N, CA, C and O atoms as CSV, one atom per row, in Angstrom:
chain,resi,resn,atom,element,x,y,z
A,1,MET,N,N,-19.530,-18.157,1.072
A,1,MET,CA,C,-18.821,-17.195,1.320
A,1,MET,C,C,-19.050,-16.257,2.594
A,1,MET,O,O,-20.083,-15.592,2.665
A,2,ASP,N,N,-18.325,-16.219,3.348
A,2,ASP,CA,C,-18.687,-15.454,4.607
A,2,ASP,C,C,-17.692,-14.084,4.449
A,2,ASP,O,O,-16.473,-13.919,4.492
A,3,ALA,N,N,-18.703,-13.310,4.270
A,3,ALA,CA,C,-18.093,-11.775,3.719
A,3,ALA,C,C,-17.498,-11.103,4.738
A,3,ALA,O,O,-16.771,-10.172,4.393
A,4,ALA,N,N,-17.655,-11.415,6.387
A,4,ALA,CA,C,-16.883,-11.055,7.458
A,4,ALA,C,C,-15.777,-11.815,7.584
A,4,ALA,O,O,-14.706,-11.210,7.558
A,5,ALA,N,N,-15.764,-12.748,7.688
A,5,ALA,CA,C,-14.301,-13.422,7.450
A,5,ALA,C,C,-13.677,-13.128,6.324
A,5,ALA,O,O,-12.456,-13.029,6.449
A,6,GLU,N,N,-14.072,-12.970,5.353
A,6,GLU,CA,C,-13.133,-12.372,4.346
A,6,GLU,C,C,-12.466,-10.961,4.426
A,6,GLU,O,O,-11.281,-10.783,4.144
A,7,ARG,N,N,-13.218,-10.084,4.785
A,7,ARG,CA,C,-12.754,-8.456,5.174
A,7,ARG,C,C,-11.792,-8.347,6.279
A,7,ARG,O,O,-10.853,-7.555,6.360
A,8,ALA,N,N,-12.351,-9.754,7.588
A,8,ALA,CA,C,-11.414,-9.577,8.806
A,8,ALA,C,C,-10.073,-10.355,7.705
A,8,ALA,O,O,-9.001,-9.805,7.959
A,9,ALA,N,N,-9.988,-10.977,7.083
A,9,ALA,CA,C,-8.662,-11.731,6.669
A,9,ALA,C,C,-7.587,-10.313,5.730
A,9,ALA,O,O,-6.391,-10.032,5.797
A,10,VAL,N,N,-8.853,-9.666,4.849
A,10,VAL,CA,C,-8.084,-8.344,3.988
A,10,VAL,C,C,-7.335,-7.540,4.922
A,10,VAL,O,O,-6.148,-7.215,4.876
A,11,GLU,N,N,-8.441,-7.207,5.991
A,11,GLU,CA,C,-7.931,-6.169,7.302
A,11,GLU,C,C,-6.491,-6.739,7.377
A,11,GLU,O,O,-5.503,-6.165,6.917
A,12,ALA,N,N,-6.490,-8.198,8.151
A,12,ALA,CA,C,-5.402,-8.655,8.578
A,12,ALA,C,C,-3.993,-8.439,7.604
A,12,ALA,O,O,-2.853,-8.122,7.945
A,13,ALA,N,N,-4.549,-8.739,6.285
A,13,ALA,CA,C,-3.631,-8.764,5.410
A,13,ALA,C,C,-3.120,-6.812,5.160
A,13,ALA,O,O,-2.005,-6.314,5.007
A,14,GLU,N,N,-3.951,-6.425,5.194
A,14,GLU,CA,C,-3.801,-5.058,5.237
A,14,GLU,C,C,-2.386,-4.260,6.315
A,14,GLU,O,O,-1.545,-3.390,6.088
A,15,GLU,N,N,-2.741,-5.151,7.558
A,15,GLU,CA,C,-1.960,-4.651,8.845
A,15,GLU,C,C,-0.690,-5.419,8.393
A,15,GLU,O,O,0.315,-4.708,8.389
A,16,ALA,N,N,-0.573,-6.222,8.155
A,16,ALA,CA,C,0.754,-7.246,7.956
A,16,ALA,C,C,1.303,-6.331,6.821
A,16,ALA,O,O,2.484,-6.656,6.695
A,17,TRP,N,N,1.151,-5.821,6.365
A,17,TRP,CA,C,1.850,-5.193,5.103
A,17,TRP,C,C,2.360,-3.732,5.568
A,17,TRP,O,O,3.521,-3.355,5.409
A,18,GLY,N,N,1.538,-3.110,6.047
A,18,GLY,CA,C,1.893,-2.241,6.793
A,18,GLY,C,C,3.211,-2.290,7.531
A,18,GLY,O,O,4.098,-1.441,7.445
A,19,ALA,N,N,3.231,-3.373,8.257
A,19,ALA,CA,C,4.003,-3.792,9.407
A,19,ALA,C,C,5.427,-4.043,8.426
A,19,ALA,O,O,6.474,-3.542,8.835
A,20,ALA,N,N,5.435,-4.823,7.137
A,20,ALA,CA,C,6.550,-5.057,6.487
A,20,ALA,C,C,7.072,-3.425,5.812
A,20,ALA,O,O,8.264,-3.242,5.569
A,21,VAL,N,N,6.341,-2.651,5.635
A,21,VAL,CA,C,6.381,-1.444,5.254
A,21,VAL,C,C,7.496,-0.869,6.069
A,21,VAL,O,O,8.651,-0.583,5.754
A,22,GLU,N,N,6.809,-0.770,7.269
A,22,GLU,CA,C,7.252,0.196,8.507
A,22,GLU,C,C,8.802,-0.737,8.978
A,22,GLU,O,O,9.848,-0.288,9.447
A,23,ALA,N,N,8.544,-1.711,8.740
A,23,ALA,CA,C,10.173,-2.434,8.968
A,23,ALA,C,C,11.181,-2.663,7.881
A,23,ALA,O,O,12.176,-3.385,7.936
A,24,HIS,N,N,10.629,-1.708,6.585
A,24,HIS,CA,C,11.398,-1.404,5.147
A,24,HIS,C,C,11.975,-3.333,4.818
A,24,HIS,O,O,13.023,-3.642,4.250
A,25,ASP,N,N,11.080,-4.178,5.293
A,25,ASP,CA,C,11.395,-5.097,4.532
A,25,ASP,C,C,10.802,-5.814,2.920
A,25,ASP,O,O,9.853,-6.525,2.587
A,26,VAL,N,N,12.039,-5.117,2.176
A,26,VAL,CA,C,11.568,-5.485,1.051
A,26,VAL,C,C,11.124,-6.505,0.536
A,26,VAL,O,O,10.083,-6.323,-0.095
A,27,ASP,N,N,11.566,-7.670,0.561
A,27,ASP,CA,C,11.156,-9.403,0.629
A,27,ASP,C,C,9.184,-9.319,0.872
A,27,ASP,O,O,8.239,-9.437,0.092
A,28,ALA,N,N,9.304,-9.062,2.347
A,28,ALA,CA,C,8.273,-9.035,2.562
A,28,ALA,C,C,7.063,-8.213,2.007
A,28,ALA,O,O,5.952,-8.663,1.728
A,29,VAL,N,N,7.467,-7.003,1.908
A,29,VAL,CA,C,6.242,-6.193,1.005
A,29,VAL,C,C,6.273,-7.131,-0.730
A,29,VAL,O,O,5.151,-7.437,-1.135
A,30,ILE,N,N,7.102,-7.410,-1.362
A,30,ILE,CA,C,6.990,-8.074,-2.407
A,30,ILE,C,C,6.041,-8.908,-2.102
A,30,ILE,O,O,4.962,-8.460,-2.492
A,31,ALA,N,N,5.904,-10.349,-1.362
A,31,ALA,CA,C,5.256,-11.496,-1.109
A,31,ALA,C,C,3.859,-10.833,-0.982
A,31,ALA,O,O,2.889,-11.575,-1.137
A,32,PHE,N,N,3.639,-9.493,-0.713
A,32,PHE,CA,C,1.993,-9.191,-0.778
A,32,PHE,C,C,1.234,-8.805,-1.849
A,32,PHE,O,O,0.061,-8.432,-1.820
A,33,PHE,N,N,2.196,-8.946,-3.107
A,33,PHE,CA,C,2.004,-8.637,-4.349
A,33,PHE,C,C,1.634,-9.939,-5.438
A,33,PHE,O,O,2.514,-10.795,-5.530
A,34,GLU,N,N,0.775,-10.072,-6.004
A,34,GLU,CA,C,0.622,-11.065,-7.093
A,34,GLU,C,C,1.824,-11.070,-8.149
A,34,GLU,O,O,2.341,-9.953,-8.120
A,35,ALA,N,N,2.241,-11.612,-8.748
A,35,ALA,CA,C,3.218,-11.309,-9.532
A,35,ALA,C,C,3.221,-10.397,-10.641
A,35,ALA,O,O,4.204,-10.009,-11.272
A,36,ASP,N,N,1.996,-10.092,-10.811
A,36,ASP,CA,C,1.832,-9.141,-12.287
A,36,ASP,C,C,1.075,-7.663,-11.501
A,36,ASP,O,O,0.905,-6.558,-12.016
A,37,GLY,N,N,0.787,-8.035,-10.366
A,37,GLY,CA,C,0.309,-6.590,-9.118
A,37,GLY,C,C,1.173,-5.333,-9.535
A,37,GLY,O,O,2.370,-5.326,-9.823
A,38,LEU,N,N,0.362,-4.363,-9.503
A,38,LEU,CA,C,1.042,-2.892,-9.916
A,38,LEU,C,C,0.851,-2.143,-8.738
A,38,LEU,O,O,0.078,-2.462,-7.835
A,39,SER,N,N,1.690,-0.975,-8.767
A,39,SER,CA,C,1.290,0.071,-7.670
A,39,SER,C,C,1.427,1.202,-8.561
A,39,SER,O,O,2.309,1.164,-9.419
A,40,MET,N,N,0.685,2.176,-8.466
A,40,MET,CA,C,0.892,3.539,-8.786
A,40,MET,C,C,0.552,5.068,-7.923
A,40,MET,O,O,-0.418,5.722,-7.541
A,41,PRO,N,N,2.293,5.126,-7.916
A,41,PRO,CA,C,2.534,6.085,-7.009
A,41,PRO,C,C,2.355,7.477,-7.367
A,41,PRO,O,O,2.438,7.706,-8.573
A,42,PRO,N,N,2.141,8.401,-6.648
A,42,PRO,CA,C,1.840,9.519,-6.989
A,42,PRO,C,C,3.131,9.816,-7.977
A,42,PRO,O,O,4.049,9.001,-8.068
A,43,ASP,N,N,3.110,11.225,-8.802
A,43,ASP,CA,C,4.562,11.662,-9.221
A,43,ASP,C,C,5.373,10.799,-9.967
A,43,ASP,O,O,6.587,11.003,-9.961
A,44,GLY,N,N,4.930,9.921,-10.574
A,44,GLY,CA,C,5.926,8.734,-11.016
A,44,GLY,C,C,5.727,7.344,-11.790
A,44,GLY,O,O,4.572,7.085,-11.451
A,45,PRO,N,N,5.965,6.721,-12.278
A,45,PRO,CA,C,5.320,5.447,-13.481
A,45,PRO,C,C,4.945,4.451,-12.310
A,45,PRO,O,O,5.354,4.305,-11.158
A,46,VAL,N,N,4.042,3.860,-13.054
A,46,VAL,CA,C,3.379,2.653,-12.559
A,46,VAL,C,C,4.682,1.283,-12.408
A,46,VAL,O,O,5.425,0.797,-13.261
A,47,VAL,N,N,4.524,1.011,-11.034
A,47,VAL,CA,C,5.666,-0.036,-10.943
A,47,VAL,C,C,4.840,-1.356,-10.915
A,47,VAL,O,O,3.739,-1.464,-10.375
A,48,GLN,N,N,5.648,-2.553,-11.703
A,48,GLN,CA,C,4.620,-3.998,-12.035
A,48,GLN,C,C,6.025,-4.695,-12.157
A,48,GLN,O,O,7.018,-4.333,-12.786
A,49,GLY,N,N,5.799,-5.887,-11.310
A,49,GLY,CA,C,6.675,-6.996,-11.802
A,49,GLY,C,C,7.608,-6.761,-10.740
A,49,GLY,O,O,8.030,-5.668,-10.362
A,50,GLU,N,N,7.938,-8.121,-10.213
A,50,GLU,CA,C,8.857,-7.982,-9.027
A,50,GLU,C,C,10.271,-7.539,-8.892
A,50,GLU,O,O,10.803,-7.579,-7.783
A,51,ASP,N,N,10.892,-7.137,-9.897
A,51,ASP,CA,C,12.138,-6.613,-10.545
A,51,ASP,C,C,12.086,-5.094,-10.398
A,51,ASP,O,O,12.846,-4.343,-9.788
A,52,ALA,N,N,11.166,-4.879,-11.004
A,52,ALA,CA,C,10.720,-3.072,-10.680
A,52,ALA,C,C,10.172,-2.870,-9.259
A,52,ALA,O,O,10.448,-1.737,-8.864
A,53,ARG,N,N,9.667,-3.404,-8.599
A,53,ARG,CA,C,9.255,-3.200,-7.624
A,53,ARG,C,C,10.347,-3.340,-6.236
A,53,ARG,O,O,10.334,-2.621,-5.238
A,54,ARG,N,N,11.317,-4.549,-6.539
A,54,ARG,CA,C,12.414,-4.140,-5.599
A,54,ARG,C,C,13.102,-3.031,-5.844
A,54,ARG,O,O,13.463,-2.205,-5.006
A,55,ALA,N,N,13.302,-3.008,-7.094
A,55,ALA,CA,C,14.316,-1.438,-7.071
A,55,ALA,C,C,13.403,-0.159,-6.705
A,55,ALA,O,O,13.723,0.812,-6.019
A,56,TRP,N,N,12.517,-0.352,-7.173
A,56,TRP,CA,C,11.581,0.893,-6.513
A,56,TRP,C,C,11.525,1.011,-4.938
A,56,TRP,O,O,11.778,2.013,-4.269
A,57,LEU,N,N,11.180,-0.101,-4.547
A,57,LEU,CA,C,10.957,-0.320,-2.626
A,57,LEU,C,C,12.516,0.250,-2.115
A,57,LEU,O,O,12.603,1.118,-1.247
A,58,THR,N,N,13.837,-0.418,-2.837
A,58,THR,CA,C,15.116,-0.944,-2.120
A,58,THR,C,C,15.285,1.006,-2.103
A,58,THR,O,O,15.671,1.508,-1.047
A,59,ALA,N,N,14.951,1.993,-3.376
A,59,ALA,CA,C,15.161,2.988,-3.429
A,59,ALA,C,C,14.256,4.163,-2.382
A,59,ALA,O,O,14.657,5.248,-1.962
A,60,LEU,N,N,13.100,3.583,-2.190
A,60,LEU,CA,C,12.186,4.329,-1.232
A,60,LEU,C,C,12.597,3.826,-0.096
A,60,LEU,O,O,12.782,4.736,0.712
A,61,PHE,N,N,12.837,2.725,0.360
A,61,PHE,CA,C,13.400,2.410,1.976
A,61,PHE,C,C,14.220,3.078,2.328
A,61,PHE,O,O,14.187,3.717,3.380
A,62,ALA,N,N,15.362,3.070,1.314
A,62,ALA,CA,C,16.873,4.369,1.376
A,62,ALA,C,C,16.733,5.483,1.692
A,62,ALA,O,O,17.797,6.020,1.998
A,63,ALA,N,N,15.729,6.199,1.773
A,63,ALA,CA,C,15.641,7.657,1.983
A,63,ALA,C,C,15.310,7.797,3.384
A,63,ALA,O,O,14.340,7.275,3.935
A,64,PRO,N,N,16.478,8.787,4.107
A,64,PRO,CA,C,16.827,8.862,5.303
A,64,PRO,C,C,15.414,9.234,6.299
A,64,PRO,O,O,15.286,8.971,7.495
A,65,ASP,N,N,14.553,9.833,5.512
A,65,ASP,CA,C,12.716,10.086,6.015
A,65,ASP,C,C,11.513,9.615,6.066
A,65,ASP,O,O,10.455,9.872,6.640
A,66,PHE,N,N,12.220,8.328,4.803
A,66,PHE,CA,C,11.235,7.366,4.707
A,66,PHE,C,C,10.469,6.757,5.875
A,66,PHE,O,O,10.932,6.095,6.804
A,67,ASP,N,N,8.748,7.238,5.562
A,67,ASP,CA,C,7.725,6.944,6.527
A,67,ASP,C,C,6.659,6.660,5.976
A,67,ASP,O,O,6.359,7.470,5.100
A,68,SER,N,N,5.890,5.770,6.133
A,68,SER,CA,C,4.157,6.000,5.359
A,68,SER,C,C,3.635,4.668,6.663
A,68,SER,O,O,4.057,3.648,7.207
A,69,THR,N,N,2.336,5.667,6.623
A,69,THR,CA,C,1.639,5.061,7.283
A,69,THR,C,C,-0.062,4.842,6.773
A,69,THR,O,O,-0.563,5.905,6.404
A,70,TRP,N,N,-0.721,3.989,6.725
A,70,TRP,CA,C,-2.367,3.889,6.057
A,70,TRP,C,C,-3.126,3.387,7.238
A,70,TRP,O,O,-2.692,2.794,8.225
A,71,GLU,N,N,-4.714,3.849,6.855
A,71,GLU,CA,C,-5.619,3.265,8.041
A,71,GLU,C,C,-6.727,2.935,7.172
A,71,GLU,O,O,-7.442,3.845,6.752
A,72,THR,N,N,-6.873,2.138,6.965
A,72,THR,CA,C,-8.126,1.353,6.246
A,72,THR,C,C,-9.844,1.903,6.925
A,72,THR,O,O,-10.359,1.746,8.033
A,73,GLY,N,N,-10.115,2.279,6.216
A,73,GLY,CA,C,-11.506,2.966,6.373
A,73,GLY,C,C,-12.751,1.976,5.768
A,73,GLY,O,O,-13.834,1.788,6.321
A,74,ARG,N,N,-12.372,1.493,4.693
A,74,ARG,CA,C,-13.402,0.336,4.100
A,74,ARG,C,C,-12.724,-0.512,3.667
A,74,ARG,O,O,-11.570,-0.434,3.246
A,75,ILE,N,N,-13.663,-1.721,3.771
A,75,ILE,CA,C,-13.153,-2.591,3.041
A,75,ILE,C,C,-14.867,-3.367,2.407
A,75,ILE,O,O,-15.882,-3.593,3.065
A,76,ASP,N,N,-14.577,-3.621,0.808
A,76,ASP,CA,C,-15.762,-4.600,0.045
A,76,ASP,C,C,-15.345,-5.659,-0.319
A,76,ASP,O,O,-14.125,-5.820,-0.351
A,77,ILE,N,N,-16.182,-6.659,-0.686
A,77,ILE,CA,C,-15.908,-7.978,-1.216
A,77,ILE,C,C,-16.863,-8.237,-1.828
A,77,ILE,O,O,-18.053,-8.200,-1.515
A,78,SER,N,N,-16.044,-8.689,-3.317
A,78,SER,CA,C,-17.251,-9.080,-4.093
A,78,SER,C,C,-17.847,-10.263,-3.889
A,78,SER,O,O,-17.646,-11.208,-3.127
A,79,ALA,N,N,-18.853,-9.938,-4.983
A,79,ALA,CA,C,-20.126,-11.668,-4.632
A,79,ALA,C,C,-19.324,-12.988,-4.607
A,79,ALA,O,O,-19.625,-13.946,-3.895
A,80,ALA,N,N,-18.597,-12.958,-5.193
A,80,ALA,CA,C,-17.912,-14.435,-5.483
A,80,ALA,C,C,-16.735,-14.595,-4.291
A,80,ALA,O,O,-16.073,-15.619,-4.126
A,81,GLY,N,N,-16.633,-13.548,-3.613
A,81,GLY,CA,C,-15.311,-13.700,-2.882
A,81,GLY,C,C,-14.122,-13.854,-2.985
A,81,GLY,O,O,-13.265,-14.346,-2.252
A,82,ASP,N,N,-14.116,-13.281,-4.197
A,82,ASP,CA,C,-12.352,-13.849,-4.750
A,82,ASP,C,C,-11.417,-12.221,-5.099
A,82,ASP,O,O,-10.237,-12.152,-5.442
A,83,TYR,N,N,-12.316,-11.120,-4.894
A,83,TYR,CA,C,-11.484,-9.818,-4.624
A,83,TYR,C,C,-12.129,-9.065,-3.455
A,83,TYR,O,O,-13.104,-9.351,-2.759
A,84,ALA,N,N,-11.480,-8.249,-3.450
A,84,ALA,CA,C,-11.814,-7.087,-2.763
A,84,ALA,C,C,-11.139,-5.701,-2.660
A,84,ALA,O,O,-9.976,-5.529,-3.025
A,85,LEU,N,N,-11.824,-4.833,-2.209
A,85,LEU,CA,C,-11.462,-3.456,-2.280
A,85,LEU,C,C,-11.579,-2.910,-1.295
A,85,LEU,O,O,-12.545,-2.971,-0.535
A,86,SER,N,N,-10.194,-2.038,-1.119
A,86,SER,CA,C,-9.973,-1.366,0.524
A,86,SER,C,C,-9.665,-0.143,-0.269
A,86,SER,O,O,-9.225,0.001,-1.409
A,87,ILE,N,N,-10.134,0.957,0.951
A,87,ILE,CA,C,-10.033,2.250,0.680
A,87,ILE,C,C,-9.307,2.624,2.131
A,87,ILE,O,O,-9.241,1.861,3.094
A,88,GLY,N,N,-8.894,3.682,2.077
A,88,GLY,CA,C,-8.778,4.622,3.483
A,88,GLY,C,C,-7.593,5.826,3.370
A,88,GLY,O,O,-7.508,6.538,2.369
A,89,THR,N,N,-6.915,5.922,4.245
A,89,THR,CA,C,-6.388,7.252,4.094
A,89,THR,C,C,-4.761,6.802,4.330
A,89,THR,O,O,-4.553,5.777,4.978
A,90,THR,N,N,-3.516,7.648,3.749
A,90,THR,CA,C,-2.025,7.702,4.169
A,90,THR,C,C,-1.645,8.818,4.724
A,90,THR,O,O,-2.325,9.843,4.746
A,91,SER,N,N,-0.645,8.695,5.157
A,91,SER,CA,C,0.348,9.973,5.883
A,91,SER,C,C,1.622,9.565,5.601
A,91,SER,O,O,2.072,8.615,6.241
A,92,HIS,N,N,2.510,10.274,4.490
A,92,HIS,CA,C,3.701,9.653,4.354
A,92,HIS,C,C,4.909,11.039,4.671
A,92,HIS,O,O,4.530,12.202,4.532
A,93,ALA,N,N,5.896,10.815,4.963
A,93,ALA,CA,C,6.945,11.545,5.064
A,93,ALA,C,C,7.002,12.492,3.920
A,93,ALA,O,O,6.630,12.049,2.834
A,94,ALA,N,N,7.493,13.985,4.003
A,94,ALA,CA,C,7.123,15.023,2.626
A,94,ALA,C,C,8.475,15.513,3.199
A,94,ALA,O,O,8.222,16.109,4.246
A,95,GLY,N,N,9.620,15.513,2.985
A,95,GLY,CA,C,10.774,16.349,3.304
A,95,GLY,C,C,10.935,17.107,4.830
A,95,GLY,O,O,10.777,16.447,5.856
A,96,THR,N,N,11.203,18.279,4.859
A,96,THR,CA,C,11.308,19.242,5.880
A,96,THR,C,C,10.759,20.658,5.512
A,96,THR,O,O,10.663,20.895,4.308
A,97,ASP,N,N,10.412,21.563,6.338
A,97,ASP,CA,C,9.797,22.818,5.929
A,97,ASP,C,C,11.502,23.914,6.086
A,97,ASP,O,O,12.623,23.794,6.580
A,98,ALA,N,N,10.928,24.639,5.524
A,98,ALA,CA,C,12.307,25.849,5.896
A,98,ALA,C,C,13.162,25.816,7.185
A,98,ALA,O,O,14.380,25.639,7.198
A,99,GLN,N,N,12.384,26.008,8.255
A,99,GLN,CA,C,12.979,25.835,9.656
A,99,GLN,C,C,13.337,24.096,9.828
A,99,GLN,O,O,13.547,23.796,11.004
A,100,GLY,N,N,13.408,23.254,9.115
A,100,GLY,CA,C,13.985,21.892,9.016
A,100,GLY,C,C,12.676,21.050,10.025
A,100,GLY,O,O,12.972,19.884,10.291
A,101,GLN,N,N,11.721,21.389,10.415
A,101,GLN,CA,C,10.955,20.740,10.905
A,101,GLN,C,C,9.954,19.726,9.505
A,101,GLN,O,O,9.723,19.974,8.321
A,102,PRO,N,N,9.581,18.527,10.447
A,102,PRO,CA,C,9.341,17.462,9.259
A,102,PRO,C,C,7.943,18.051,8.813
A,102,PRO,O,O,7.157,18.684,9.517
A,103,LEU,N,N,7.806,17.686,7.437
A,103,LEU,CA,C,6.763,17.471,6.782
A,103,LEU,C,C,5.872,16.499,6.384
A,103,LEU,O,O,6.294,15.623,5.629
A,104,ARG,N,N,4.466,16.476,6.823
A,104,ARG,CA,C,3.802,15.483,6.186
A,104,ARG,C,C,2.878,15.160,5.130
A,104,ARG,O,O,1.851,15.780,5.404
A,105,ARG,N,N,2.697,14.468,3.995
A,105,ARG,CA,C,1.813,14.601,2.956
A,105,ARG,C,C,0.754,13.403,2.997
A,105,ARG,O,O,0.929,12.240,2.632
A,106,GLU,N,N,-0.393,13.995,3.539
A,106,GLU,CA,C,-1.562,13.302,3.722
A,106,GLU,C,C,-2.285,12.527,2.566
A,106,GLU,O,O,-2.243,13.142,1.501
A,107,GLY,N,N,-2.931,11.336,2.524
A,107,GLY,CA,C,-3.774,11.258,1.141
A,107,GLY,C,C,-4.876,10.541,1.595
A,107,GLY,O,O,-5.612,10.752,2.560
A,108,LYS,N,N,-4.882,9.354,0.461
A,108,LYS,CA,C,-6.308,8.551,0.440
A,108,LYS,C,C,-5.240,7.579,-0.501
A,108,LYS,O,O,-4.197,7.886,-1.077
A,109,TYR,N,N,-6.024,6.175,-0.389
A,109,TYR,CA,C,-5.521,5.050,-1.826
A,109,TYR,C,C,-6.988,4.207,-1.544
A,109,TYR,O,O,-7.900,4.134,-0.720
A,110,VAL,N,N,-6.506,3.597,-2.915
A,110,VAL,CA,C,-7.656,2.517,-3.054
A,110,VAL,C,C,-7.024,1.367,-3.515
A,110,VAL,O,O,-6.479,1.482,-4.612
A,111,THR,N,N,-6.958,0.302,-2.967
A,111,THR,CA,C,-6.243,-1.264,-3.231
A,111,THR,C,C,-7.234,-2.213,-3.533
A,111,THR,O,O,-8.163,-2.454,-2.762
A,112,VAL,N,N,-7.063,-2.813,-4.720
A,112,VAL,CA,C,-7.765,-4.282,-5.423
A,112,VAL,C,C,-6.670,-5.465,-4.804
A,112,VAL,O,O,-5.496,-5.672,-5.112
A,113,TRP,N,N,-7.702,-6.258,-3.643
A,113,TRP,CA,C,-6.831,-7.426,-3.383
A,113,TRP,C,C,-7.750,-8.477,-4.350
A,113,TRP,O,O,-8.912,-8.286,-4.708
A,114,HIS,N,N,-6.668,-9.944,-4.748
A,114,HIS,CA,C,-7.140,-10.849,-5.073
A,114,HIS,C,C,-7.194,-12.101,-4.550
A,114,HIS,O,O,-6.146,-12.495,-4.039
A,115,LYS,N,N,-8.181,-12.879,-4.537
A,115,LYS,CA,C,-7.767,-13.671,-3.585
A,115,LYS,C,C,-6.964,-14.947,-4.719
A,115,LYS,O,O,-7.442,-15.118,-5.840
A,116,VAL,N,N,-5.888,-15.656,-4.306
A,116,VAL,CA,C,-4.945,-16.370,-5.044
A,116,VAL,C,C,-4.659,-17.777,-3.905
A,116,VAL,O,O,-4.076,-17.759,-2.821
A,117,ASP,N,N,-5.193,-18.731,-4.500
A,117,ASP,CA,C,-4.670,-20.194,-3.549
A,117,ASP,C,C,-4.758,-19.794,-2.164
A,117,ASP,O,O,-3.816,-19.927,-1.383
A,118,GLY,N,N,-6.224,-19.154,-1.757
A,118,GLY,CA,C,-6.729,-19.143,-0.424
A,118,GLY,C,C,-5.720,-17.939,0.169
A,118,GLY,O,O,-5.490,-17.832,1.374
A,119,GLU,N,N,-5.142,-17.034,-0.863
A,119,GLU,CA,C,-4.533,-15.808,0.329
A,119,GLU,C,C,-4.753,-14.740,-0.761
A,119,GLU,O,O,-4.610,-14.926,-1.969
A,120,TRP,N,N,-5.046,-13.827,-0.280
A,120,TRP,CA,C,-5.158,-12.182,-0.245
A,120,TRP,C,C,-3.932,-11.808,-0.648
A,120,TRP,O,O,-2.969,-11.891,0.114
A,121,LYS,N,N,-3.802,-11.205,-2.306
A,121,LYS,CA,C,-2.599,-10.625,-2.605
A,121,LYS,C,C,-3.110,-9.353,-3.434
A,121,LYS,O,O,-4.175,-9.300,-4.049
A,122,VAL,N,N,-2.212,-8.400,-3.341
A,122,VAL,CA,C,-2.505,-7.065,-4.068
A,122,VAL,C,C,-2.358,-6.974,-5.288
A,122,VAL,O,O,-1.220,-7.020,-5.756
A,123,ALA,N,N,-3.617,-6.804,-6.214
A,123,ALA,CA,C,-3.452,-6.779,-7.599
A,123,ALA,C,C,-3.414,-5.494,-7.842
A,123,ALA,O,O,-2.859,-5.332,-8.929
A,124,ALA,N,N,-3.698,-4.594,-7.417
A,124,ALA,CA,C,-3.650,-2.737,-7.827
A,124,ALA,C,C,-3.520,-1.935,-6.759
A,124,ALA,O,O,-4.498,-1.988,-6.013
A,125,ASP,N,N,-2.609,-1.166,-6.397
A,125,ASP,CA,C,-2.769,-0.013,-5.548
A,125,ASP,C,C,-2.342,1.473,-6.013
A,125,ASP,O,O,-1.409,1.794,-6.748
A,126,ILE,N,N,-3.076,2.095,-5.520
A,126,ILE,CA,C,-2.731,3.495,-6.229
A,126,ILE,C,C,-3.173,4.549,-4.734
A,126,ILE,O,O,-3.872,4.139,-3.808
A,127,TRP,N,N,-2.697,5.639,-4.804
A,127,TRP,CA,C,-3.067,6.727,-3.527
A,127,TRP,C,C,-2.129,8.033,-4.385
A,127,TRP,O,O,-1.266,8.053,-5.262
A,128,ASN,N,N,-2.770,8.914,-3.668
A,128,ASN,CA,C,-2.353,10.424,-3.737
A,128,ASN,C,C,-2.773,11.144,-2.943
A,128,ASN,O,O,-3.800,10.935,-2.296
A,129,ALA,N,N,-1.842,12.403,-2.825
A,129,ALA,CA,C,-2.119,13.350,-1.447
A,129,ALA,C,C,-3.550,13.973,-1.846
A,129,ALA,O,O,-4.099,14.209,-2.922
A,130,SER,N,N,-3.870,14.119,-0.620
A,130,SER,CA,C,-5.474,15.215,-0.674
A,130,SER,C,C,-5.078,16.579,-0.928
A,130,SER,O,O,-5.790,17.287,-1.641
A,131,ALA,N,N,-3.957,17.040,-0.390
A,131,ALA,CA,C,-3.582,18.302,-1.272
A,131,ALA,C,C,-2.153,18.577,-1.391
A,131,ALA,O,O,-1.303,18.064,-0.663
A,132,PRO,N,N,-1.872,19.562,-2.514
A,132,PRO,CA,C,-0.788,19.888,-3.077
A,132,PRO,C,C,0.416,19.771,-1.496
A,132,PRO,O,O,0.208,20.301,-0.405
A,133,THR,N,N,1.616,18.918,-1.892
A,133,THR,CA,C,2.651,18.946,-0.719
A,133,THR,C,C,3.241,20.389,-0.657
A,133,THR,O,O,3.507,21.121,-1.610
A,134,PRO,N,N,3.412,20.676,0.898
A,134,PRO,CA,C,3.634,22.404,1.433
A,134,PRO,C,C,5.100,22.504,0.893
A,134,PRO,O,O,5.735,23.550,1.021
């Protein structure tokens, strides 16, 4: 196993996943997950399975101020080369303040990637805020 090549492949998958989120492309985002992959968003229930993910993403992307970005800080590859862990920081729109100025919610995330049929898929993704929402 070439750990550097696998790390680069996971990093490329994370970038493509981020582009799909930025484009609000529900189908493309769903394609990054294993069939039973799960998301654990802050302040909400676990989202698992395509139907639940589609409903959740559709509602999320419909919000007029939705915006989410993340930056990968570290990627670790398992010795067998079939799992990876990515850790980084996030930034999300969090409404507006009393003066109508946009607020951001900064946070951190952990994503477990699983190599399925030669392709990296999200097995589990969790994120939370680094501080309370203003």
